[in-house]
N, C-alpha and C positions, 0 to 999 in steps of 0.2 A: 572976360571969360570966367565962368563960375567955377568955384572950388569943387573938387570931386567930393562925393558924399563920404562921410566917415565910415570905416568898415564896421560891419555888424559884430564880428568877433575878432578880437586881437589877442594873440598869445605871444608872450615874450619870456624867453629864458626859462621855460617850464622843464622841470626835472621831477621824476617820480619813480617809484619802484615798489617792491613787496618786501616788507621787513628789511633785511640787510642787503637785498638784491636790487641794485639800481637797474632800471630798464630804459627810462627816457632821459636824454641828456640835452639840456639847453635848447628845447624846441621853441621855435618862433614861427608863427604863420598868421595869416589873416584871411577872413572870409567876408566878402562884400555882399551887400543886400541883393537878393533875387538872382544869385548865381549858383551854379553847381561847381563845387570844388572837390576834386578827387584826391584822396589820400591813399597812395598805393605803395606796395612793397610786398616782399615775399612773406610767407608764414613765419612768425617769430620776430618780425621787424619792430613790433611795439605798437602797431596801429590800434588794436583793441585797448591796450593799456592807456593810450592817449585819449581815447573816447571816455574811458572810465575816469580819467583825471579831469577832463573837461566837464563831465557830468557831476563832478565832485563826489563820486563814489570812492575814489582813491585820492588820498592826500597828496599834495605836490607842493613844490616851491616854484617861484616865478609868478608872473602876472597873467591873469585871465580877465578880460573885459568883454562883456556880452551886452550889446545894445546900450552901451554907456554905463553899465552896472559892473563894478568890480566883483569878481566871483572867487578870487584866490582863497578867501576865508569862508566862502559860502557853504551851505549844506546842499545835498542833492535836491531837496524840496525848493530851496531858493533858486537854484539854477533852473529848475523846471518852471518856476513861476516867472522867470525872465523869458520864457519861450523856447528853452533848449529841450528838445524831445529826442530820445534815442530809440531807434529800431534795433534791438540787440541781435547779435549773431545767434542763430538757432531759434529765432522768433519769440520763444518764451510766452506762448499764448496760454490762456486758461482752457486746457484741453476739454474739460467736462462742462464748459459753458458754451452756449450757442455763439455763432458768429456775431449776431447782433449784440448780445450781451458783452462780448469781448470789445466790440467797437464802442459801446457805451461806457465801458471801463476807461477808455481813453479820455472821455469827457467828464470824469468823475469830479474834477474841480470846478467845472463850469456850472453856472446856475440859470442861465437864460435858456429856457426850454425851447423857445422858437428858434434860436440860433443852433442849438444842438440838433433839432429836427432838420433844419436846413442843411447842416453839414453832413448829417447822416444820408440824406438824399444825394448830396454831392459825391460822397465817397462811393455810394452804390453806383452812381453814374460813371465814376472812374474805374470801378471794378465790378462790371455787371455780373461776373461769376459769383461774387459774394452776395449780390442781391438774390440770386437764385438759391443760395445756400444759407440764407440768414437764420433759419431755424435749425440748421444742422450743427452738431457738436463740432467745435473747432478742431479737436484732436482727430477727427475721422476724415479730415480733408487731405488732399495731396500736399506735397511739400510746396509746390508753387502756389496753391490756394492759401496755404498757411502764411506764406510770405506776403501775399496780397493782404491778408487779414492783419498782419503785424504792421504793415505800412498804413493801412486804413485806420487802424487804432491810433497810430501816432498822429495822423491827420486830424482825428477827432479831438485831439488836445489843442488844436489851433496853434500849431508850432510857428515860431518865428524862424527858428533854425532846426531842421530835421537832420539828425545824424544817423546814417544807415550803415550798419556793420555787416559786411560780406553778403550783400543782397543776392548775388548770383550763385552762391555756393550750393552745389548739388542740384541745380535746376536745369531743365531743358532749355536749349537756346530760344525756342519760340516763346517760352514764359519770360525769359530774361528780356527779350525784345519788347514784350508787353509792358514790363515794369519800367524799362527805360523810357517808353513812350509816356507813361504816367509821370515820371520825373520831369519831362519836358512840359507836360500840361500844368503841373503844379508850380513850376518855375514861372510860367506865364501868369499865374495867379499871385505871384509875389513871394512864394515860399522859397527860402534859401536852403540848400542841401549840401551837407558834407558827406561825401560818399566814400566809404572805406572799402577797398577791393584788393584781392590778390590778382584778379584778372585785369592787368594794367592796361592792355589795349582796349578792352571794353570800357573801362572807366574814363580813360583819356579821350576816347572817341565821343563821349557824351558830355564831358565837363567843359567848363569855360577855362578853368585854371587847375593846376595840380601841384602836389608835393609828393616827392618820392622819399620813403623812409627806409633806412637800413640800419640795423642794430641800434635802434633807439634814437637815431638822429635823422634830421632832414638833410638829405644829400643833394637833392635837386629841387627846383621850384620854378614855376613860370606858367605861361599859357599852355593849355593842353596841347595845342598844335605844335608848339616849340618842343615840348617834351617828347611827343611822338616822333619827331624828326631828329632829335638829339642823338648823335651816334653813340655816345656813352650809355644812354638810357636804352637804346635799341639793342645794343650788344649785351648789356648786362641783364635786361629784364624782358626783352621781347624776342630773344633768340635770333636776332638779325645780324 
């Protein structure tokens, strides 16, 4: 019987905060290749802070290993070079640039023009609405279209691990459904996703596994199905 593949991302004993304010406490988790892992919890639980620490934007203690590379002392640029790409909360597009120029900004470190052109065609296939608006200023689009653009820009960086912060926030259900379908499509292409969401039911309904955060700590973890049926999780977070 073959040994299971090593996890893509391993986090052990991670703690972080802002100045003298501790936020994260002894976080440990793992993300395996080509799976969707949901990181869920209420507003203020520390989810975005954890993404900032993983991306090395925020200093932390503890161990982070991404694709076999230790990142605990790495810079954000080194984390990005390992294939860790974040879709930030609020999208943070270049509003006065066209959609296509925003997408090409995602590929700014890549040099193979043929590969960039291929992936541009691919993301337009995933997001046909962006193809129709490729010459439109990104800031003039709807919130759902901007979220599509932010995700497509991240995909243009050829991510190994894509970390998405509050993908569904403020979006219509029909748009969220489209975005979830895209996550399933890119998973089949081998892209691994860490999905940070306040909408716990939405995230766990899509993910393979999940972790529940509360006041800067991981308080539950397991398969997404088991978390959805866990009575403590249902009562505390799903209103059941």
